[in-house]
Phi, psi and omega in degrees: 000130185258122176261108186293139176301161175304135168088357181251160177288154178255134178285152179301323178295315179298321180285330174297322180295312182299322178295323188297318180289326175300324185283322189257349185304125177266074185271151180289157180250165171255127186282164181299339181282349182094353180273152177297129181255172180293156174301344177273348179307145182266146166292159173300151188309319177300326180283328177298325181289329183263358185293329173301322177292329178294311184304314180294321181293319178294322176300314177295320182287331173297318176300320175292320178303316184298329181278001182260147172246122187238088177260103190302330183280324172295314181300315178298326169305324179277003179087009179260147179287097191303308181292327172303310186287326176299319179283331169302310182302311176298316184300328183286317177294323179305311181299319171301313181301316183305323183254004178288143169305144182308325187292333182263349185294328178297322185289321177298316180300327175299317184295319180295325180295324176297322180295317191269356185307327184290336178288000176252018179256154178294327180301324178298328184267066181253018188290346180277342188246338188281166191299158177305317184296313177290326178293319175298324183285324186273331194304312185298320185285331183295326177280323180291329173308314183285329175303306190294320183296325177290322177294337177270358176085014184275160182285121179235018184303313180286322178297318174302314176307317181291324178298318179295330184296329184266007187306316182292326182280330176292322174298317180302330186268353183297327183293340180273355188275146175278171187307312180304318185292316183296323181289322169296323177292333171304306179304314183286321177306313182291321178303319187256009177067031182264141184276127186286142173295328173204163189300126181258337190300325182260028185294331182297342182301340175253017187274179174306311185286325178297318182276359173058050175297125179297132178301328180294335180258003180289131163279172175304319179300319179295318176297325174291320185297320178301304181300325181280340168298318174294309181306318186295320185287328180273358185053058177048037176094007179268352177232083179264009185266002182253172179222075199274355188255148170280168180304317181300318178291320182296322180290325176293312181298324178301308181289324183288315179295320178297320176295314181290325179300314179299320185295313187277345165291315176297315182287343184073043182253089179295333176297303182287327177302317181293321178289329172293316177302316185290324171295319174302314175305311180298320178279007173065046181251049183289334186282348177297132179309322186294329186300315179287319173313310183290320174304312183289327182292318175305314172295334186276327192262004173298139186282165184293336179273000178104349178273170175237148176095144178237114183235042188299330178293331178289347180286343178296323179265320190258346184053229183294343186283005171303324176303305180289324187282332187226307185294330176303308178303314181289327176291320185293311185290319177298309170309310185300315185295315183296312179307319179294323176292323192254346181232173170280127180233022176282176184303135179282153177296000000 
């Protein structure tokens, strides 16, 4: 399969081959119990019927991603979180890499190397000198970028040195972080061998889930906080072999995710609908009726160009950067949720 560089047209041959591997890839499934099943295991019948549409959806999303240019410095000039968007872009390709057949991974990794080339430049590692506002906006994604690169087997020696050099500044910002952010930083601090300024592991004791916030009273920000509390514990889908919630929390999450899923279906919000679906998958709630409803909704709501999300009102301020600033995140989470549903997404050997 040939992967076209960013900004170039795709040949018909290249895209035929891309579609072939998406159609024929024999990836392992996750069973309803949450344990990894054999490659021959079947999806539930309703998902089997939808699988051809899924393959087409991911192929189209990949085409859209390949045509996108994500320059963190240009985005910052436009008032968009540049490093965050670069890492979202990397995260989308990481998910594709996870489920790609072994024979295709080297070519996909070549595309990923193009994306992360900027992280090997001095200009990218400006975290010690940027404003507090930009530091707070970039810090989580900055560390996640290194995590993803290491899971892809890429060289992060310089990156790690830069992270260690801003350890003190990271510590200074921890009191301003919310519960799910602190818990995620606990994971990152452990990954990079950083000493915590105060215990971060129990940060979720003050989170949305622990407080049992009613879904009826939740804002969109509350819903994002809830999904990210789940994401952080499961390492964004790379640790599906764990069971981190009590029975009481699971009961709360079952009803809350159902209510939020219904809300975002009715609102036509693919961004949050995708996050809810992926969290249901992590929690092994594939048998919930809302699960299949959300799968169908994401397949139905994909744009003709392969992206997800409609943000025309944002064009007044951001112009063409609407793609990077808004559609990129929605496309990443929608594609990621569908990949989680139809493919094996546990940590790769």
